[in-house]
C-alpha positions in Angstrom: 7.1 7.5 26.4 7.5 4.6 28.7 5.2 2.0 27.2 5.7 0.0 24.0 2.8 -1.5 22.1 2.8 -4.1 19.3 0.0 -4.5 16.8 0.3 -7.9 15.1 -2.1 -9.2 12.5 -0.7 -12.6 13.4 2.0 -14.0 11.2 0.0 -12.7 8.3 -0.4 -9.1 8.7 0.2 -6.1 11.0 2.5 -6.1 13.9 3.7 -3.3 16.1 6.5 -2.9 18.5 8.1 -0.1 20.4 11.4 1.1 21.6 11.9 3.7 24.3 12.1 7.3 23.2 14.4 9.7 25.1 12.9 11.7 27.9 14.1 15.1 28.9 13.1 17.7 31.5 11.6 19.7 28.7 9.3 16.8 27.6 6.5 18.0 29.8 6.7 21.5 28.5 5.7 20.5 24.9 2.8 18.7 23.5 3.3 14.9 23.9 3.5 12.8 20.8 3.5 9.1 20.1 6.4 8.1 17.7 5.3 5.6 15.2 7.3 3.8 12.5 5.5 1.9 9.7 6.8 -0.2 6.8 4.1 0.9 4.2 3.1 4.4 3.3 -0.6 3.5 3.3 -0.3 2.8 7.0 1.4 6.1 7.6 -1.6 7.8 6.0 -3.9 5.8 8.3 -1.9 6.6 11.5 -1.7 10.3 10.7 -5.5 10.5 10.0 -6.3 8.9 13.4 -3.5 10.2 15.5 -3.3 13.7 14.0 -1.1 16.0 16.2 -0.6 13.2 18.7 1.7 11.2 16.4 4.9 11.5 14.5 5.1 8.9 11.8 8.1 7.6 9.8 7.7 5.2 6.8 10.8 2.9 6.7 12.6 2.4 3.4 11.5 -0.6 1.3 15.1 -1.9 1.2 15.0 -3.2 4.7 12.4 -5.8 3.7 15.0 -7.1 1.2 17.5 -7.8 3.9 19.4 -4.6 4.0 20.2 -3.2 7.5 18.6 -0.1 8.7 20.9 2.9 9.0 20.8 6.6 9.8 17.4 8.2 10.3 15.5 5.0 9.6 17.4 3.2 12.4 16.8 6.1 14.7 13.1 6.1 13.9 12.8 2.4 15.0 15.0 2.9 18.1 12.9 5.8 19.3 9.5 4.5 18.3 6.7 4.0 20.7 4.7 2.0 18.2 5.9 0.0 15.2 3.4 -1.2 12.6 4.3 -3.6 9.9 2.9 -6.2 7.5 4.1 -9.8 7.3 7.6 -9.4 8.5 10.0 -6.6 9.5 13.1 -7.9 7.9 16.1 -9.1 9.8 17.5 -5.7 10.7 14.4 -4.7 12.6 13.6 -8.2 14.0 16.9 -8.1 15.7 16.1 -4.8 17.4 12.7 -6.0 18.5 13.7 -9.5 19.6 16.8 -8.4 21.5 14.7 -7.2 24.4 11.3 -9.1 24.3 10.3 -8.2 27.8 10.0 -4.5 26.8 7.1 -5.2 24.5 3.4 -5.4 25.3 1.7 -7.3 22.4 -1.8 -6.9 21.1 -2.6 -9.8 18.8 -5.1 -8.8 16.2 -4.6 -11.8 14.0 -8.3 -12.5 14.0 -9.3 -9.3 12.3 -12.0 -9.8 9.7 -9.8 -9.3 6.7 -10.4 -11.2 3.4 -6.9 -12.4 2.6 -6.2 -13.4 -1.0 -3.9 -16.1 -2.2 -0.6 -14.9 -3.5 0.1 -14.8 -7.2 2.8 -17.2 -8.1 4.8 -14.5 -9.7 5.3 -12.6 -6.4 5.4 -15.7 -4.2 8.5 -14.2 -2.5 6.3 -11.4 -1.1 3.8 -13.8 0.5 2.8 -13.6 4.1 2.0 -17.2 5.0 0.8 -17.9 1.5 -1.3 -14.7 1.3 -1.1 -11.5 -0.7 0.4 -8.8 1.5 -1.0 -5.8 -0.4 -4.0 -5.7 1.9 -4.2 -1.9 1.9 -5.4 -1.7 -1.7 -9.0 -2.4 -0.5 -10.3 0.4 1.7 -12.4 -2.1 3.6 -9.3 -3.7 5.0 -7.9 -0.3 5.9 -11.1 0.5 7.8 -10.7 -2.7 9.8 -7.0 -2.0 10.5 -7.9 1.6 11.6 -9.8 0.4 14.6 -6.8 -1.5 15.9 -4.5 1.4 15.3 -6.9 3.6 17.3 -6.9 1.1 20.1 -3.1 0.9 20.2 -2.7 4.7 20.3 -5.3 4.9 23.1 -3.3 2.3 25.0 -0.1 4.4 24.6 -1.9 7.5 25.8 -3.5 5.7 28.8 -0.2 4.3 30.1 1.8 7.4 29.6 2.3 10.1 32.2 3.3 12.5 29.5 -0.3 13.2 28.6 -1.5 14.0 32.1 -4.8 15.8 32.1 -4.8 15.7 28.3 -5.6 12.0 28.2 -9.4 12.4 28.0 -9.3 14.9 25.2 -6.7 12.9 23.3 -8.8 9.8 23.5 -11.9 11.6 22.5 -10.0 13.0 19.5 -8.8 9.5 18.5 -12.4 8.2 18.6 -13.6 11.1 16.5 -10.8 10.8 14.0 -11.4 7.0 13.7 -15.0 7.6 12.8 -14.1 10.3 10.3 -11.4 8.1 8.8 -13.7 5.1 8.5 -16.3 7.2 6.9 -13.7 8.5 4.4 -12.6 5.0 3.6 -16.2 3.8 3.1 -16.9 6.7 0.7 -13.6 6.0 -1.1 -14.5 2.4 -1.7 -17.9 3.4 -3.1 -16.2 5.9 -5.4 -13.8 3.3 -6.7 -16.6 0.8 -7.3 -18.6 3.5 -9.1 -15.7 4.3 -11.4 -14.7 0.7 -12.2 -18.2 -0.7 -12.7 -18.4 1.1 -16.0 -15.6 -1.0 -17.5 -16.7 -3.6 -20.0 -13.3 -5.2 -19.9 -12.7 -6.7 -16.5 -9.0 -7.8 -16.8 -5.9 -5.9 -15.9 -2.7 -7.1 -17.6 -0.1 -6.1 -15.0 3.7 -6.2 -14.8 3.6 -6.6 -11.0 0.6 -8.5 -9.8 0.1 -6.5 -6.6 -3.4 -5.2 -7.3 -5.3 -8.3 -6.4 -7.3 -6.7 -3.6 -8.3 -3.8 -5.8 -9.4 -6.1 -8.7 -11.2 -8.5 -6.3 -13.1 -5.6 -4.8 -14.2 -4.5 -8.2 -15.0 -8.0 -9.5 -12.1 -7.8 -12.0 -9.0 -10.0 -12.5 -5.3 -9.3 -13.0 -3.2 -11.2 -15.6 0.4 -11.2 -14.7 3.2 -10.3 -17.2 6.0 -11.0 -14.7 8.4 -13.7 -15.9 6.6 -14.0 -19.2 10.0 -13.7 -21.0 12.0 -15.3 -18.3 14.4 -17.7 -20.0 15.1 -19.4 -16.7 11.5 -20.8 -16.5 10.6 -24.1 -18.2 9.4 -23.6 -21.8 5.9 -24.8 -21.1 5.5 -22.4 -18.2 6.5 -19.5 -20.4 4.3 -20.7 -23.2 1.3 -20.9 -20.9 2.0 -17.4 -19.5 2.4 -16.0 -23.0 -0.8 -17.7 -24.2 -2.9 -16.1 -21.4 -1.7 -12.6 -22.3 -1.9 -13.2 -26.0 -5.5 -14.4 -25.7 -6.5 -11.3 -23.7 -4.9 -8.9 -26.2 -6.3 -10.9 -29.1 -9.8 -10.5 -27.8 -9.4 -6.8 -27.3 -8.0 -6.4 -30.8 -10.8 -8.3 -32.3 -13.2 -6.0 -30.5 -11.3 -2.9 -31.7 -10.5 -2.0 -28.1 -7.5 -0.4 -26.6 -4.6 -2.7 -25.4 -2.9 -1.6 -22.2 -0.4 -3.0 -19.8 -0.3 -1.7 -16.3 3.0 -1.0 -14.5 3.8 -0.3 -10.9 5.3 3.2 -10.4 7.5 1.9 -7.6 9.1 -0.8 -9.7 8.8 0.3 -13.3 9.0 4.1 -13.1 12.7 3.9 -13.9 15.1 1.9 -16.0 15.5 -1.7 -15.1 14.2 -5.2 -15.6 10.6 -4.3 -14.9 10.6 -1.3 -17.2 12.3 -3.4 -19.9 9.6 -6.1 -19.6 6.9 -3.5 -20.3 8.9 -2.2 -23.3 9.1 -5.8 -24.6 5.4 -6.3 -24.1 4.7 -3.1 -25.8 6.7 -4.1 -28.8 5.1 -7.6 -29.0 1.4 -6.4 -28.7 1.5 -2.7 -29.6 0.1 -1.8 -26.2 0.0 1.4 -24.2 1.5 1.5 -20.8 -0.2 3.0 -17.7 1.5 3.2 -14.3 -0.4 2.6 -11.1 0.5 3.4 -7.5 0.9 0.5 -5.0 1.2 3.2 -2.2 3.9 1.2 -0.5 6.1 4.2 -0.5 5.2 7.9 -0.1 3.9 8.9 -3.6 5.6 11.7 -5.4 3.9 15.0 -6.1 2.1 15.0 -9.5 1.8 18.4 -11.1 0.6 20.8 -8.4 -1.0 17.9 -6.4 0.3 15.8 -3.6 -0.8 12.2 -3.9 -1.9 10.6 -0.6 -3.7 7.3 0.0 -7.2 8.6 -0.7 -6.6 10.4 -4.0 -3.9 7.9 -5.0 -6.5 5.2 -4.9 -8.9 7.4 -6.8 -6.3 8.1 -9.4 -5.6 4.4 -9.8 -9.2 3.7 -10.5 -9.4 6.5 -13.0 -6.2 5.5 -14.7 -7.5 1.9 -14.9 -10.7 3.3 -16.5 -8.5 5.2 -19.0 -6.3 2.2 -19.7 -9.3 -0.1 -20.3 -11.2 2.5 -22.3 -14.1 2.4 -19.9 -17.3 4.3 -20.6 -17.3 6.2 -17.3 -19.7 9.1 -17.1 -18.3 12.5 -16.0 -20.4 12.3 -12.8 -18.4 9.3 -11.7 -15.0 10.9 -12.2 -14.0 12.5 -8.9 -10.3 12.9 -9.3 -8.7 14.3 -6.1 -5.6 15.5 -8.0 -5.0 18.5 -10.2 -5.7 18.8 -13.9 -2.0 18.3 -14.5 -2.1 14.8 -12.9 -3.1 12.9 -16.1 -2.3 9.2 -16.3 1.4 8.3 -16.4 1.7 6.5 -19.7 4.3 5.2 -22.1 3.1 5.7 -25.7 3.1 2.7 -28.0 6.4 3.5 -29.6 8.3 0.6 -28.0 10.9 3.1 -26.5 11.2 4.1 -22.9 10.8 7.8 -22.1 
């Protein structure tokens, strides 16, 4: 496709860029598609819902955001993309590709979207986007707002492409229909999450990776960070304050005879490493259970016979939080979108990793 579109939620949020895809004589003999590269799986879900058969979407590996250069299929996906959607920053490897030929790019600045940005937790300050928490997709309300701009960008690609020909009207009508259905789905999902979490008497999540601020803010809850609690490189007083906050929460739960749970991030703690060891140390200190949640930054893995996507991944998160906090959720509020085999991912309070 000849045009290239950028969606940019300012310096804070979403941006999009495009690189030319190869054209061939056969291109008009097959159904045209818009090639899209995204940096977060949740955005892939959103683009696929809206674009349907008109898009091919690739989620780029997390490593590029940590400064590693793109290679192989990921590099090809960016070079051939018509639309590139990202949050905060692309990392130097992609920035170089995009900035090398700035005249190629038509930019749509959507920095004034009505998104309720949250301040960054100090324990993940390195992930901040101009001082804000980047995990905006963990509130479906934000996803609904972003969806409108994605639909607009896809419509622009279709309108400026000769590939779609007389299919343009139908394609645009389909995008509008898909946008409405997607936003309806997101509104229903948000109501479902709130219904599940409103039955929790305990309103605090003790988390290893404080990435769930948008989810807890939405549900009128709070997250207490475990990250760095045993970090010997921090000043003693800082570590004492962190420890005291967690100790107070678990002490309160113990006094009430309630379950003590620490919540991990599947992406960072589902395997051996510093994050996993932190949870083991916390488990030993306070005799907690461990429940893992999905940040949905990367494509989730299949659980049992179910494939976890954004919608049922968010539902599963809420239900697992309800299990971890021992919430009194009526059966009517449990609407798990996964199979019976997809029970919460936990680490029993033995103090030993699985």
